[in-house]
C-alpha positions in Angstrom: -1.7 -4.7 46.9 -1.8 -7.8 49.2 0.8 -8.6 51.8 2.1 -11.6 49.7 2.9 -9.4 46.7 4.6 -6.8 48.9 6.7 -9.5 50.5 7.7 -10.8 47.1 8.6 -7.4 45.8 10.7 -6.6 49.0 12.2 -10.1 49.0 13.2 -10.0 45.3 14.7 -6.5 45.8 16.9 -7.8 48.7 17.7 -11.0 46.8 18.9 -9.2 43.7 20.9 -6.7 45.8 22.7 -9.6 47.6 23.3 -11.3 44.2 24.8 -8.0 42.9 27.0 -7.2 45.9 28.0 -10.6 47.2 27.4 -13.5 44.9 28.2 -12.0 41.5 31.7 -10.6 42.4 32.8 -14.0 43.9 31.3 -16.0 41.1 32.9 -13.8 38.4 36.3 -13.9 40.0 36.2 -17.7 40.2 34.8 -18.5 36.8 36.2 -15.5 34.8 39.4 -14.2 36.5 40.0 -11.8 33.6 37.1 -9.7 34.7 39.1 -8.6 37.8 41.2 -6.4 35.5 38.2 -4.4 34.4 37.9 -0.8 35.7 35.5 -0.3 38.6 32.6 1.1 36.5 32.7 -1.9 34.2 32.9 -4.3 37.2 29.7 -2.7 38.5 28.0 -3.1 35.2 29.3 -6.7 35.0 27.6 -7.5 38.3 24.5 -5.7 37.2 24.2 -7.7 34.0 24.7 -11.0 35.8 21.7 -10.0 38.0 19.8 -9.0 34.9 20.4 -12.4 33.4 19.3 -14.3 36.5 16.1 -12.2 36.7 15.4 -12.7 33.0 15.7 -16.5 33.3 13.5 -16.7 36.4 10.8 -14.5 35.0 11.0 -15.8 31.4 10.6 -19.4 32.3 7.9 -18.7 34.9 6.1 -16.8 32.1 6.2 -19.8 29.8 4.9 -22.1 32.6 1.9 -19.7 33.1 1.2 -19.5 29.4 1.2 -23.3 29.0 -0.5 -24.4 32.2 -2.5 -21.6 33.8 -6.0 -22.3 32.4 -7.7 -19.6 34.4 -5.6 -16.8 32.9 -5.8 -18.2 29.4 -9.6 -18.6 29.6 -10.1 -14.9 30.7 -7.1 -12.8 29.7 -8.6 -9.6 31.2 -10.0 -10.8 34.5 -8.6 -14.3 34.9 -7.2 -15.6 38.2 -4.0 -13.5 38.5 -2.3 -15.2 41.5 0.7 -16.7 39.6 0.9 -13.7 37.3 1.0 -11.4 40.3 3.9 -13.5 41.7 5.9 -13.2 38.5 5.1 -9.4 38.2 6.1 -8.9 41.8 9.5 -10.4 41.1 10.0 -8.1 38.2 8.9 -5.1 40.2 11.4 -6.0 42.9 14.1 -6.1 40.2 13.0 -2.8 38.7 13.3 -1.1 42.1 16.7 -2.7 42.7 17.9 -1.5 39.2 16.6 2.1 39.8 18.5 2.2 43.1 21.6 0.9 41.3 21.3 3.5 38.6 20.9 6.3 41.1 23.9 5.2 43.1 26.1 5.0 39.9 24.5 7.8 37.9 27.8 9.2 36.6 28.8 5.9 34.9 25.5 4.1 34.4 22.8 6.8 34.6 20.4 6.9 31.7 17.2 8.9 31.7 15.7 6.5 29.1 15.9 3.6 31.5 14.6 5.5 34.4 11.5 6.4 32.3 11.3 2.8 31.1 11.4 1.4 34.7 8.9 3.9 36.1 6.5 3.3 33.2 6.8 -0.5 33.8 6.2 -0.1 37.5 3.1 2.1 36.8 1.7 -0.5 34.4 2.4 -3.5 36.6 0.9 -1.6 39.5 -2.5 -2.2 37.9 -1.8 -5.9 37.9 -0.7 -6.0 41.5 -3.4 -3.8 42.9 -6.4 -4.6 40.8 -5.5 -8.0 39.3 -6.3 -6.9 35.8 -4.9 -8.0 32.5 -3.0 -11.0 33.9 -2.6 -12.8 30.5 -1.3 -9.7 28.7 1.1 -8.7 31.6 2.5 -12.2 31.7 2.8 -12.4 27.9 4.9 -9.3 27.8 7.4 -10.9 30.2 8.3 -13.5 27.6 10.5 -10.9 26.0 12.9 -11.3 28.9 14.2 -14.5 27.4 16.3 -12.5 24.9 18.0 -10.6 27.7 20.7 -13.2 28.6 22.0 -13.2 25.0 22.2 -9.4 25.0 24.1 -9.5 28.3 26.4 -12.2 27.1 27.3 -10.0 24.1 28.3 -7.3 26.5 30.4 -9.8 28.6 32.3 -10.8 25.4 32.9 -7.2 24.5 34.1 -6.4 28.1 36.6 -9.2 27.9 37.7 -8.0 24.4 36.7 -11.1 22.5 37.1 -10.4 18.8 33.7 -10.3 17.0 35.0 -13.1 14.6 35.3 -15.5 17.6 33.0 -18.5 17.1 31.4 -18.0 20.5 30.6 -14.3 19.8 29.2 -15.1 16.4 27.1 -18.0 17.8 25.8 -15.8 20.6 25.0 -13.0 18.1 23.0 -15.3 15.9 21.2 -16.8 18.9 20.4 -13.3 20.2 19.0 -12.3 16.8 16.8 -15.4 16.5 15.5 -15.4 20.1 14.9 -11.6 20.0 12.8 -12.1 16.9 10.9 -15.0 18.3 10.0 -13.5 21.7 9.6 -9.8 20.7 8.6 -9.6 17.0 7.1 -12.9 15.9 4.6 -12.8 18.8 3.2 -9.4 17.9 0.4 -10.7 15.6 -0.8 -13.2 18.2 -0.6 -10.6 21.0 -2.5 -7.9 19.2 -5.1 -10.3 17.9 -5.8 -11.2 21.5 -5.9 -7.4 22.4 -8.3 -6.6 19.6 -10.5 -9.5 20.6 -11.2 -7.8 23.9 -12.4 -4.5 22.5 -16.0 -3.8 23.1 -16.5 -6.7 25.5 -17.9 -6.1 29.1 -14.5 -7.2 30.5 -12.7 -4.4 28.5 -15.3 -1.8 29.5 -14.9 -2.8 33.1 -11.2 -1.9 33.1 -11.9 1.8 33.0 -10.2 4.5 30.9 -7.0 4.7 33.0 -6.1 1.0 32.7 -7.1 1.0 29.0 -4.9 3.9 28.1 -1.9 2.6 30.2 -2.2 -0.8 28.6 -2.6 0.2 25.0 -0.1 3.1 24.9 2.6 1.1 26.7 2.2 -1.8 24.3 2.5 0.4 21.3 5.6 2.1 22.6 7.3 -1.2 23.5 6.6 -2.7 20.1 8.0 0.3 18.3 11.1 0.1 20.4 11.4 -3.7 19.8 11.1 -3.2 16.1 13.8 -0.6 16.1 16.1 -2.8 18.2 15.4 -5.8 16.0 16.5 -3.8 12.9 19.7 -2.9 14.6 20.4 -6.4 15.9 19.7 -7.9 12.5 21.9 -5.4 10.8 24.8 -6.1 13.2 24.3 -9.8 12.9 24.4 -9.6 9.1 27.6 -7.6 9.1 29.3 -10.1 11.5 28.2 -13.1 9.4 29.4 -11.4 6.2 32.8 -10.8 7.9 32.5 -7.0 7.9 32.9 -4.4 10.6 35.6 -6.3 12.6 38.3 -3.7 12.3 35.9 -0.9 13.0 34.6 -2.6 16.1 38.1 -3.3 17.4 39.0 0.3 16.9 36.0 1.5 18.9 36.7 -1.1 21.7 40.3 0.1 21.9 39.1 3.7 22.2 36.6 2.8 24.9 39.3 0.9 26.9 41.7 3.8 26.9 42.4 5.5 30.3 41.0 8.8 29.0 37.7 7.4 27.6 34.5 7.9 29.5 32.6 4.8 30.5 29.9 4.0 28.1 26.6 2.8 29.5 25.7 -0.5 28.0 22.8 -1.2 30.3 20.3 -1.8 27.4 18.4 -4.9 28.5 
């Protein structure tokens, strides 16, 4: 890994940490004073999700820029010039390290083994991009999925502030979340896998070596299975809200969660 990428990873880690501990609390108390009444565990997750949204917007739009304008990466998806992709991946790696530290420091309220495995697997896969410069197009293409994260986080913000699910802003965000999630995680699958299959048997693919090939294909299959399951759940929930069902049940669950004796539920699912 070159010095530039290490600097970006370290810089993004520090930047996201400052955003979490300094900027987010002040911004939230100014724009949304009601959040100050949340219990400490939820305040921590509030700040965490704001950082998650900022990261998703930075990486997601940078990803689109590379897909549209980086001719070198698009011309050779396996071994194309990875400079811009490395920068985008380094930002994401810095965020993943920050999030792992956050989970470790708040394990009792936010700890989730699934997310630890997810982050470690992502760091392992992106390590190939940063150290060997391989698969720049495919690594960058995967980051487009981050564009759905702000809507997922916004849903959590509404729930934390106890907005009813019938509120027009909640419904609008839910529909937008379902549409964007489908576009950036499901609808792109045929195009993505067509590009993957097109590399099979080529000298560029063979040059990768077995380790990179296995890490690439298995991680993609696992992510797409998860995305399909999540899409089903999101679509089902969106349909219930649009049909006007589930409101009373949701309110009962939220009241239960907000009771003093209830254990904080980890909603860190982006």
